[in-house]
N, C-alpha and C positions, 0 to 999 in steps of 0.2 A: 379171225374176222372174215366176213364175207367180202370179197373184192367188189368194187364198183363195176358196173357193166363195162364202162369204157376201158378198164384196165385189161380186159380179156384180149383186146387188140394189142399187138406188139408195138407199143409206143417206144419202148426201149429194147434194143437188140438183146437177145438172150445172154450172150457172154458179158456184155456191158452191165446187164442187170445183176448177174452173178457177182461181178466184181464190186458193184455198188452195195450189194447186200452184206458185205463182209462186216461183222461187228468188231469194234475196237474199243478198248477202255480209255485210251489216251484223250481223245477229243472231249468226251463227257466229263472226265476227271478235271481237265483243264477248265472247261466251261463252268463246272460246278464250283471249283475253287475260286475262280475269278469273280463269279457272281456273288459268292458269300463275302469276298473281300470288298466288293463294291458296296454291299449293304453295310458292312462294318465301318468302312471309311466314311460313308455318308452319315451314319449314326453318330460316329465320334465327332464329326464336325457339328452336327445338330446339337450335341450335348454340351458344347463349349459355351457356357453362359456368358463368359467375358468377351467373346468374339463378336464382330459386327453382325447385326441382325441379318443383313442381306446375305452374308456368307453362310450363316447358320441355316437360312431358308434354302439355300442351294443344297446344303447337306441333307436337309429334310426331304427335299424332292428326290435326290439321288437315292437315299435310303428307301423312300417309299416306292419309287419305281422299281428298285431292285427287289423289294419284298413282293410287290404285286406280280412281277414277271417271273417269280419262282414258279408260278403256274405253268410257264412254258416248259421248264425242266420236269415238273411233275407230269406234264402231258407226254413228253418223250419217254420218260422212264416207265410210264403206265403202259406203253407199247412194248416194253422190255427189249428195246433196241438200242438204248443209249449206251449201256454197258454190256459186256459179254454174258455175265451171269444173271440169272433170275433174281438171286438174292440181292445183288448190288442194285439192280433196277428197282426192286420193291422197297428196299431200305431207303434209297435216295428219294423215291416218289413219296414215301410216307413223311420223310423229314421236310421235303419241299412243300408238301401239302400242309403240314403243320405251320410252316412259316407264312403261307399264303391263305390260310383258312379254307382249305379244301381237305376232304378226307380221301386219301388215295385209294383205299379199298373200295369205297362206293363209287368213286369217280371212274375207276378202271372199267367197271361193269357198265356204267352209264355211257362211257365213251365208246365201248365196243358196240353198243346199240346204235350210237350216233353214226359210226362208220358203216354199219350194216345198212342203215336206212338214211343215209345222208340227205338232208333237206327234203325229206318225204313227209308231207303233212299227215298227221295222225300216227306216224311211226317214229320219226326222229324226236328223241326227248328234248333236244335243244330248242325245238319249235314250240315247246310248252311255255317257254318264256316269251313275253309279249314283244313283238316287233314294233319299233317306233313308226307311227304313221302321221304324227303331228310334230311341229317344232318343240313343243313342251315335252312330248314323249321322247324325242331324240335327245334333248338336254338331260332329262332324267336318266336315260340309259347311259349316257357318257359320264354322268356324275358318279355312277356306281350305286345309285339309290336302289334300283331294282335288284342289283347283285346282293347288297346288304340285307334287304328285306327277304329276298329269296333264300339267302344263306341261313337266316334265323328260322324260317319256316322249314327249310329242308333238313336242318340239323335236328329240330324238334321232332320231325317225322321219323328220322333215322333212329333217334333215341327211344321214342315212345309210340310212334304211330303204327298203323297197320300197313305192312309192306307186302302183303300177300298178292296185291294186284299190280305191283311194280313189274313190268315185263322183263326187265333186265336182271331181276333178282329172283332166285328160287329158294325153296325151303332149306337147301343145303348152304346157300351163300348168306342168307339173312343173319344167322348167328355170328358169322365171321365179320360181317359189316358192322353189326351192333357192337361187338367187342372192340373193333378198331375205333369207332366213333366215341365210345365211352372212354377209351384210353386217351384219345386226343383231347376230349373235353376235360379229362382229369388233369392233363398237363396244363391246360389253360387255367383251370381252377387253382392249381398250385401256384402258378405264376401270378395270378391275381391276388392270392393271399399274401405271397411274399412282397408284392408291390405295395399292398396296404400296410403290412407290418413294418417294412423298411421306410415307408413314407416317400419313396422316390417316384412312385407312379410309373414304374418301368413299362408295364403292359399298355398303359394308355399313351404315354408320351413318346415311347420309343418303339412301339409296335403298331397299336391300333391307329394312332394319328398318322404316322408315315404311310401305313397301308391305305388309309382313306385318301391321302394326298396322291399316292401313286396309282390308285384304282382307275381314274379317268384315262390315263395313258393306256392301260391294258384294255379297257372298254373300247377305246378309239381303234386299237388294232384288231380286236376280236370281232367287232361289229362288221368289219370288212370281209370276213372269211366267206360268208354265205349270203349275207343280206343283199337283196337285189339280183341274186342269181336265179337260175332256172330251178323249178321244183321237180324237174325230171330226174330220172335215175342215171343220167349221163354224167359221169364224173368230170368230163371236160367242160361241162356247162353249169353244174350246180355248186361249184366251188371257185373261189377267186384266188389267184396268185397276185401279190402286190410287190412290185419292185421297189425296194426302199434302201435306206442307208445301211452301212456296215454296223454301226452301233445298235440300230433297231434289230437287225438280223441276229446280232450277238445276244442281246437281251432276251429275244424271243426264241432262241435256240433254232433258228431258221424256220420258224413257223410261218413267216410270210410266204414261203413256197408251199402254200397250203393245198393247191390243187395237186401238185406232185405228191404230197404226203397222202392225200386221200386216194389217189389212183394207185399208189404203191406204198401201202401202210407198213410194209416190212422193211422199208429203207430206213437206216439210221439217219438221224438229223444231219450229220456231217456230210452225207451223200446227196442231200437234196439239191444243192447248187449245181452239181454235175448232172443230176437227173433233169433239172430244168432245161438244159441245153437240148435234150431229146424231146421233151414234152411241150415246151413253149409254143411251137407252131400250131399245136392242136387245141389250145385253150381258147374258150369263148370269153373268158374274163381274165385279162392280163393287163393290169393297170400300173402306171408309173407314179408311185407315191400315194400315201394315205390321204393327203389333202385332195388329190384328184378323185379318189374313191368317194370321199365324204361329200364333195361337191355334187357328184352324181346322185348319191343317196338323198341329199337334201332336195334335189330337184325332183326325185321320185317318191318322196315321203308318203303321199296318200296311197300309193300303189304298192307299198312294201309289205302290207299285211298278207296273211295266208289267202290262197285262192278260195273263192266261194265254192 
């Protein structure tokens, strides 16, 4: 990945950076296991038909937020920095993408392009998604509506569409991406068939519904990463770091340290808190809590769109 411009200045001393760049299996294995246990525990509570509805709904939310935030683990593994080995990163990324309805093979290429051209209009593929500029658009974004509709269109395009003009895919990569998305959709088709045959509606009640419930939490976090930031190439200005609670940092695999991640994409997720100590004084967007960020975004709504 091409490093952001601001990363060329030594925000982190060379020896400290070398120490922080050390890959380890333990933190990712622990985070992945605990994440899956959270989803399972929430799902089991949601499945208890004889339990009080309020408790079951808590289980639904826990399961859903856990499923939605599998995206964070997919993101880290897509950088191949969560685990030591490429195989472990790719396998975990594909599995987490399966759970959160992302295709890891396509996402990795898409995300490489995002890092290369972070928040650059006409270049960053993330800016192809509409930025909210009205209260209705803001609510639709948080609801996950744009994500669901975009996911359907994007999957159809990956399966059957013309991908020759997609800048982050080339003729060599397209067949690999297509095989991956067909395999993923085949898994969903098998699960849908088993759900219908068994009559338990597993895919709907214990996967799609929880994911829909958890999606607003993920949108709430992700919307803060670049929205309202500079459209310049300066990595200290075009990305936001949000200081938040330990549970949110845990669920998001330290993604709230987002400017640190963009400035030094080679850093494993478990090193980002330490990197923050070096980088924080240089950041243009460093906010305390997502509520503060979203209050700012709501106040700036009409101006959040792409520059003319």
